[in-house]
C-alpha positions as CSV (number, residue, x, y, z in Angstrom):
1,M,68.2,-9.5,59.5
2,I,66.7,-9.3,56.1
3,D,66.5,-12.7,54.5
4,R,68.3,-14.5,51.7
5,Q,65.5,-13.5,49.1
6,E,65.8,-9.9,49.5
7,I,69.3,-10.1,48.6
8,M,68.3,-12.1,45.7
9,D,65.7,-9.7,44.8
10,F,68.0,-6.7,44.8
11,A,70.9,-8.7,42.9
12,R,68.2,-9.3,40.2
13,E,66.8,-5.5,40.2
14,F,70.7,-4.5,39.7
15,Q,71.5,-7.5,37.4
16,L,74.7,-7.8,39.8
17,D,76.3,-10.8,41.9
18,P,74.4,-11.2,45.3
19,S,77.6,-11.2,47.2
20,I,77.8,-7.4,46.2
21,I,74.7,-6.5,47.5
22,E,75.0,-8.4,50.6
23,K,78.0,-6.3,50.9
24,D,76.0,-3.0,50.4
25,Y,73.7,-4.4,53.1
26,V,76.6,-5.0,55.6
27,L,78.3,-1.7,54.7
28,G,75.1,0.4,55.6
29,W,74.8,-1.3,59.3
30,L,78.5,-1.0,59.8
31,L,78.2,2.9,58.8
32,A,75.2,2.8,61.4
33,G,77.5,1.5,64.1
34,I,80.4,3.8,63.6
35,S,77.9,6.9,63.6
36,N,76.3,6.0,66.8
37,Y,79.5,5.3,68.6
38,P,80.1,8.3,70.9
39,Q,84.0,8.6,70.4
40,L,83.6,8.4,66.5
41,E,80.6,10.2,65.6
42,S,82.2,13.7,65.8
43,T,85.7,12.8,64.9
44,W,85.4,10.4,61.9
45,V,84.4,11.9,58.6
46,F,83.0,9.7,55.8
47,K,84.5,10.1,52.5
48,G,85.0,8.4,49.1
49,G,83.3,6.4,46.5
50,T,81.4,4.6,49.1
51,C,80.3,7.9,50.6
52,L,78.9,8.7,47.5
53,K,76.9,5.7,47.0
54,K,75.4,5.6,50.5
55,C,74.9,9.3,51.2
56,Y,74.7,11.2,48.1
57,F,73.5,9.4,44.9
58,E,71.8,5.9,45.3
59,T,72.1,5.1,41.5
60,Y,75.7,4.8,41.6
61,R,78.6,2.4,41.4
62,F,78.4,0.0,44.2
63,S,81.7,0.4,46.4
64,E,83.5,-2.2,48.5
65,D,85.4,0.0,51.0
66,L,84.9,2.5,53.7
67,D,87.3,5.7,53.9
68,F,87.5,8.0,56.8
69,T,89.5,11.0,57.4
70,I,89.6,11.5,61.3
71,T,90.4,14.2,63.5
72,N,91.6,12.4,66.6
73,P,95.2,11.2,65.7
74,D,94.9,9.0,69.0
75,H,92.6,6.7,67.3
76,I,95.4,5.6,64.9
77,N,96.0,2.6,67.3
78,P,95.1,-1.3,66.7
79,E,94.3,-1.7,70.6
80,F,91.9,1.1,70.4
81,L,90.3,0.0,67.1
82,N,89.9,-3.7,68.3
83,L,88.4,-2.5,71.2
84,V,85.8,-0.1,69.6
85,F,85.0,-2.4,66.5
86,S,84.5,-5.3,69.0
87,E,81.5,-3.2,70.4
88,I,80.3,-1.8,67.4
89,S,80.2,-5.7,66.0
90,Q,78.3,-6.6,69.4
91,W,75.7,-4.0,68.6
92,I,75.2,-4.7,64.7
93,Y,74.4,-8.1,65.7
94,D,72.2,-7.1,68.6
95,E,70.2,-4.8,65.9
96,S,70.5,-6.9,62.8
97,G,71.9,-10.3,63.3
98,I,74.8,-9.8,61.3
99,E,77.7,-11.6,62.7
100,I,81.2,-9.8,62.6
101,P,83.7,-12.5,64.5
102,V,85.5,-10.1,66.7
103,E,88.7,-12.5,67.0
104,R,89.1,-11.7,63.3
105,L,89.2,-8.3,63.4
106,R,92.4,-6.6,61.8
107,F,94.0,-3.2,62.0
108,D,97.5,-2.9,60.2
109,I,99.3,0.3,60.5
110,Y,101.4,1.5,57.5
111,K,103.1,4.3,56.1
112,N,101.4,6.0,53.4
113,P,103.1,7.6,50.4
114,Q,103.4,11.1,52.2
115,G,105.5,9.2,55.1
116,R,102.6,9.5,57.7
117,T,100.7,6.6,59.6
118,S,97.5,5.3,58.3
119,V,95.4,2.3,59.2
120,E,94.0,-0.5,56.7
121,G,91.1,-2.4,58.6
122,R,89.9,-5.8,57.9
123,I,86.3,-6.9,58.8
124,Y,84.8,-10.4,58.2
125,Y,81.0,-11.1,58.4
126,Q,78.3,-13.8,57.9
127,G,75.3,-11.8,56.3
128,P,71.8,-12.8,55.0
129,L,73.0,-15.4,52.3
130,Q,75.0,-17.3,54.9
131,R,77.7,-18.7,52.9
132,R,79.7,-21.8,53.8
133,G,83.6,-21.7,53.7
134,S,85.7,-18.4,53.9
135,L,83.8,-15.6,55.1
136,P,83.6,-12.3,52.8
137,R,85.4,-9.4,54.2
138,L,85.5,-5.5,53.5
139,K,88.3,-3.0,54.1
140,I,88.3,0.1,56.1
141,D,91.3,2.8,55.5
142,I,91.4,5.5,58.2
143,T,93.9,8.5,57.5
144,H,94.7,11.3,59.7
145,D,96.7,13.3,56.9
146,E,94.1,14.8,54.8
147,I,93.0,18.1,55.0
148,L,89.5,19.1,56.0
149,V,88.8,22.6,54.1
150,L,85.2,22.6,54.7
151,N,82.7,21.8,57.4
152,P,81.7,18.0,57.3
153,I,77.8,17.7,57.3
154,A,75.5,14.9,58.4
155,R,73.8,13.1,55.9
156,R,71.2,10.3,56.0
157,I,72.9,7.0,55.0
158,H,71.0,5.4,52.4
159,H,69.8,1.7,53.4
160,P,66.8,0.6,51.1
161,Y,66.2,-2.7,52.8
162,S,63.5,-3.5,55.0
163,D,65.2,-3.4,58.4
164,M,65.8,0.4,57.9
165,Q,64.9,1.6,61.4
166,D,61.9,4.5,61.3
167,N,64.3,7.3,61.9
168,G,67.3,5.8,59.8
169,F,71.1,6.7,60.5
170,S,73.1,9.6,59.7
171,I,76.7,9.9,59.4
172,Q,79.1,12.6,59.2
173,C,80.8,13.1,56.1
174,Y,82.5,15.3,53.5
175,C,80.1,18.0,52.0
176,F,79.5,17.8,48.2
177,E,81.9,20.7,47.4
178,E,84.7,18.5,49.4
179,V,84.0,15.2,47.9
180,F,84.0,16.6,44.7
181,A,87.3,18.3,45.2
182,E,88.9,15.4,46.8
183,K,88.0,13.1,44.0
184,L,89.4,15.6,41.5
185,R,92.7,16.1,43.3
186,A,92.9,12.2,43.6
187,L,92.2,11.8,39.7
188,A,95.2,14.3,38.9
189,E,97.8,12.6,41.7
190,R,97.0,8.9,40.6
191,L,94.9,8.7,37.5
192,R,92.8,5.4,38.6
193,P,89.5,4.3,36.7
194,R,87.4,4.7,39.8
195,D,88.6,8.6,40.0
196,L,87.7,9.1,36.6
197,Y,84.5,7.6,36.9
198,D,83.6,9.5,39.8
199,V,84.3,13.0,38.8
200,V,82.5,12.5,35.5
201,H,79.6,11.0,37.5
202,L,79.5,13.9,39.8
203,H,79.6,16.5,37.2
204,R,76.8,14.9,35.6
205,L,74.5,14.6,38.7
206,D,75.4,18.0,40.1
207,I,71.7,18.3,41.3
208,L,72.6,19.7,44.6
209,G,73.6,23.2,43.3
210,V,77.1,23.0,43.7
211,D,78.8,26.3,44.8
212,L,81.7,26.5,41.9
213,K,84.1,29.2,43.6
214,L,83.8,27.4,46.7
215,L,84.6,24.0,44.8
216,V,87.6,25.4,43.3
217,R,88.9,27.0,46.1
218,T,88.5,23.6,48.2
219,L,90.4,22.1,44.9
220,E,93.3,24.4,45.2
221,D,93.7,24.1,48.8
222,K,93.8,20.2,48.6
223,C,96.4,20.2,45.7
224,R,98.5,23.0,47.5
225,F,98.4,20.5,50.5
226,K,99.5,17.5,48.4
227,S,102.1,19.7,46.6
228,I,100.6,19.2,43.1
229,A,99.2,21.5,40.2
230,V,95.7,21.8,40.0
231,P,94.4,19.4,37.4
232,T,94.1,20.7,34.0
233,M,93.1,18.5,30.8
234,F,96.5,19.3,29.5
235,I,98.2,17.9,32.5
236,L,95.9,14.8,32.5
237,E,96.6,14.1,28.9
238,N,100.3,14.1,29.3
239,K,100.5,11.6,32.5
240,P,102.3,8.5,31.7
241,E,99.5,6.7,34.0
242,K,96.9,7.2,31.2
243,A,97.8,3.9,29.6
244,E,97.5,1.7,32.7
245,L,94.1,3.9,33.4
246,M,92.9,2.4,30.0
247,T,93.8,-1.1,30.5
248,E,92.7,-1.1,34.2
249,W,89.1,0.3,33.2
250,E,87.4,-3.1,33.2
251,N,89.5,-5.0,36.0
252,M,88.8,-2.4,38.4
253,L,85.0,-1.3,37.9
254,G,83.4,-3.8,35.8
255,H,82.4,-6.0,39.2
256,Q,80.7,-2.7,40.6
257,L,78.5,-2.2,37.9
258,P,75.6,-4.1,36.0
259,M,77.1,-2.7,32.7
260,L,80.5,-0.8,32.6
261,P,80.3,2.0,30.2
262,P,83.1,2.4,27.6
263,F,86.3,4.1,28.7
264,E,86.2,6.4,25.7
265,Q,82.7,7.8,27.0
266,F,84.2,9.2,30.2
267,W,87.4,10.5,28.9
268,E,86.0,12.3,26.2
269,E,83.9,14.0,28.6
270,L,86.9,15.5,30.6
271,P,87.4,18.7,28.9
272,G,83.8,19.7,29.0
273,L,84.0,19.0,33.0
274,F,87.2,21.2,33.2
275,E,85.7,24.0,31.0
276,W,82.6,24.0,33.3
277,L,85.0,24.0,36.4
278,Y,87.0,27.0,35.4
279,S,84.0,28.7,34.2
280,L,84.8,28.8,30.7
281,V,81.5,27.4,29.4
282,P,78.3,26.8,31.2
283,K,76.7,23.5,31.7
284,V,73.9,22.6,29.2
285,V,70.5,22.6,30.7
286,H,67.9,20.2,29.2
287,K,64.1,20.1,29.2
288,P,62.2,17.3,30.6
289,I,60.8,14.9,27.7
290,P,57.6,15.8,26.5
291,A,54.6,13.4,28.1
292,P,52.1,12.2,25.4
293,V,49.1,11.8,28.1
294,E,48.4,13.7,31.3
295,V,50.3,12.5,34.2
296,D,49.8,12.3,38.0
297,T,52.1,15.3,39.1
298,K,52.0,14.1,42.9
299,W,53.7,10.8,42.1
300,K,57.4,10.5,41.9
301,P,59.7,7.5,41.4
302,P,61.4,6.2,44.8
303,S,64.4,8.2,45.5
304,M,66.4,5.2,46.9
305,A,67.0,2.0,45.2
306,H,63.9,-0.2,45.0
307,A,63.1,-3.7,44.4
308,W,60.2,-3.3,42.2
309,H,59.1,-6.8,41.7
310,T,58.2,-6.4,38.1
311,A,58.7,-8.5,35.2
312,V,61.6,-6.2,34.2
313,P,64.4,-5.0,36.6
314,L,63.7,-1.5,36.4
315,E,66.7,-0.2,38.6
316,A,68.9,-1.5,35.7
317,I,66.9,1.0,33.4
318,R,67.5,3.7,35.8
319,F,71.2,2.5,36.2
320,A,71.6,2.8,32.4
321,A,70.0,6.4,32.4
322,A,72.5,7.4,34.9
323,N,75.4,6.3,33.0
324,R,74.0,7.5,29.6
325,L,73.5,4.0,28.1
326,C,71.2,2.8,25.6
327,V,68.8,-0.2,26.6
328,N,67.8,-2.9,24.4
329,L,64.1,-3.1,24.9
330,H,61.7,-6.0,24.2
331,Y,58.2,-4.5,24.4
332,Q,55.0,-6.2,22.6
333,G,56.9,-8.6,20.5
334,T,59.7,-6.3,19.0
335,R,62.5,-4.9,20.0
336,R,64.2,-1.4,19.9
337,L,67.2,0.7,21.2
338,I,66.0,3.3,23.5
339,E,67.6,6.2,25.3
340,P,65.7,6.0,28.6
341,Y,64.8,9.5,30.5
342,S,61.6,9.5,32.9
343,L,59.3,7.1,34.9
344,R,55.9,9.0,35.3
345,R,52.3,7.8,36.3
346,T,49.3,8.6,34.2
347,K,45.9,9.6,35.9
348,D,44.6,6.1,35.2
349,G,47.6,4.6,37.6
350,D,49.9,3.3,34.9
351,I,53.5,4.0,35.2
352,L,55.3,4.6,31.9
353,L,58.9,4.8,31.0
354,H,59.4,7.5,28.6
355,A,62.5,7.2,26.0
356,V,63.6,8.3,23.0
357,K,64.4,5.9,20.1
358,H,68.2,5.9,19.7
359,N,68.3,5.7,16.0
360,T,65.6,7.9,14.9
361,G,65.4,10.4,17.7
362,E,61.6,9.7,18.0
363,S,60.2,10.1,21.5
364,R,58.1,7.1,22.9
365,S,56.4,5.9,26.1
366,Y,56.1,2.6,27.4
367,R,54.0,0.8,29.9
368,I,56.2,-1.0,32.3
369,D,53.6,-3.8,32.7
370,R,53.9,-4.6,29.1
371,I,57.7,-4.6,29.2
372,Q,58.9,-8.2,28.1
373,G,62.7,-7.5,28.7
374,A,65.4,-4.9,29.0
375,E,69.3,-5.2,28.6
376,T,71.7,-2.5,29.2
377,T,74.0,-1.9,26.2
378,K,77.3,-0.5,26.2
379,I,76.0,2.2,23.3
380,S,76.4,5.7,25.1
381,F,74.1,8.4,24.1
382,K,74.3,12.4,24.6
383,P,71.3,13.4,26.5
384,R,68.6,15.2,24.2
385,Y,66.3,16.1,27.7
386,T,66.7,16.2,31.4
387,I,67.4,12.5,32.8
388,E,64.7,12.3,35.4
389,L,65.2,8.6,36.1
390,I,68.2,9.7,38.3
391,P,66.8,10.2,41.8
392,S,66.2,13.8,42.1
393,G,68.2,14.7,45.3
394,P,69.2,13.4,48.8
395,I,66.7,12.6,51.6
396,F,68.0,15.7,53.2
397,T,71.1,18.0,53.5
398,S,72.8,20.5,55.6
399,P,73.9,23.8,54.8
400,T,77.7,23.9,54.0
401,S,80.0,26.6,55.8
402,R,83.6,26.9,56.4
403,K,85.6,24.8,59.0
404,S,85.3,26.0,62.6
405,K,88.3,27.0,64.2
406,S,88.5,24.0,66.5
407,P,86.0,20.9,66.9
408,A,84.0,20.9,70.2
409,K,84.7,18.2,72.9
410,Y,82.0,16.1,74.1
411,K,81.5,13.5,77.1
412,T,82.6,10.1,76.5
413,I,80.0,7.4,77.4
414,S,79.9,3.9,77.4
415,Y,78.6,2.9,74.1
416,K,76.8,-0.3,75.4
417,S,74.5,2.1,77.6
418,T,73.2,3.7,74.3
419,R,72.4,0.7,72.5
420,S,69.1,0.9,71.1
421,R,66.7,-2.2,71.5
422,K,66.1,-4.8,68.5
423,S,63.8,-3.3,66.0
424,G,61.5,-6.2,66.6
425,S,60.7,-5.2,70.3
426,R,58.4,-2.7,71.3
427,R,58.1,-1.2,75.3
428,I,54.4,-1.4,76.0
429,S,55.0,0.8,79.2
430,G,57.6,2.9,80.6
431,Q,58.8,4.4,77.1
432,P,62.3,5.6,77.6
433,A,63.2,9.0,77.0
434,Y,66.5,10.1,75.5
435,I,68.2,13.1,76.2
436,I,70.3,14.3,73.3
437,Q,73.2,17.0,73.9
438,C,74.6,18.8,70.7
439,T,78.3,18.3,70.2
440,I,79.0,22.1,69.7
441,C,76.5,24.4,71.6
442,G,75.8,21.9,74.4
443,K,71.9,22.1,74.1
444,K,69.8,19.4,75.2
445,F,66.9,17.9,73.5
446,N,64.4,15.3,74.6
447,R,63.8,12.6,72.2
448,T,60.9,9.6,72.3
449,K,63.3,7.6,69.9
450,Y,66.9,6.8,69.6
451,K,67.9,9.3,67.4
452,T,71.1,11.3,67.6
453,Q,70.6,13.5,64.6
454,L,69.5,17.0,65.2
455,N,67.3,19.4,63.4
456,P,68.3,22.9,62.6
457,H,68.7,24.9,65.9
458,K,69.8,28.1,67.8
459,N,72.6,27.8,70.3
460,K,72.3,29.4,74.0
461,E,73.0,32.8,72.5
462,G,70.7,32.7,69.8
463,Y,72.7,32.1,66.9
464,P,72.2,29.2,64.3
465,C,74.4,26.5,65.5
466,P,76.4,24.6,62.6
467,S,76.2,21.1,64.1
468,R,73.7,18.4,63.4
469,I,75.1,15.7,65.4
470,G,74.1,14.9,69.3
471,Y,74.9,12.3,71.7
472,I,72.9,10.6,74.6
473,V,73.7,11.7,77.9
474,D,70.8,10.2,79.8
475,I,68.1,7.7,79.3
476,K,65.0,8.3,81.6
477,Y,62.2,5.5,82.1
């Protein structure tokens, strides 16, 4: 397990309460445990705001819950879930040192608004902060009544902490078009603050080359399944929940963000989002901010959250850029209100923050080692250039395809027999070889490391296989 200081370093970097960072750390390990459990890895599909944070955009609001759509209704069973998460908890402890008391695992069955059965789980933990008194907890929501329109895809779990294993972990989750459509559907149905924040943020951060026609078709299918109208600006403007949306903006989002952007900023972007969605007006494409000096084109800022250990928390500046908020910059004895756009490194090795002075529109660059202070403000700005401070894309992605007719079956094996060794131990001789079998085509692959994520491959008939998930069928020594 990482030490307390690492949590404190990230908390300083993001200007958030350390408990939020600790929960993000624990969420990463819990996702790793779920993704490696043989009976869950192919039947549980990760979705929601935490999916966006952990699998798509690291510079995003922190989330507290895990949401899954499952394809096997037999898993809606407290006895099964308690058994499974008891084993997952042991694996997490073996791998990371995070303690999850199995006697406090709780899974409650309830009827959702559609009258169907869902599960709310509560998981308590003791993490790096080693807090006394009541243990912190996280929530996991499991549903079986959501429609999956598109094939799930495997994505790398963002885990920017020092105990990330060499090959990392991947999990099956909604593809980008599906998660976007699901958020739009949720906004139309319940009009909650996090849904408004998410859909506007996804519109801004469309860096994955979204298939707009596929997105709209997926949204139509989801709305039809829920028996609601496809959302438009007119429908949202006239929903009675709008008044509550405004009053709950701070209460529901304030603790998840270093600085909560004003509600008006997000609501006013919705008309442009719908015009783009229904192909009425194309999205504006900005040019990069010009650089006054020659830069090192081979250098890129880290794509994941990063504790820079600089005098000023740079991740807070990157967050401000992602949320289009101005920064009050203290530089060489003076203060100025800036719009942050880019971090670049010069040929001489200096890292520069490229920005625009908000009041004058003048482009400026600032050496980060000379920045004396930076505070994110609630003053929003409309981008004049490409916001390059936002990570330029996911660690990897898989092609999106239409859902196959039926999921492939796989052999169930003991979870404990597949558990990898602790990340501190190294086998000097007799290194194990892991035999990984594809969950769809059945092809087997040899691995020298414990890794169930598969590379693109062809099935036995020579056609591309859509699966990127395998499971361990044997370990040879």
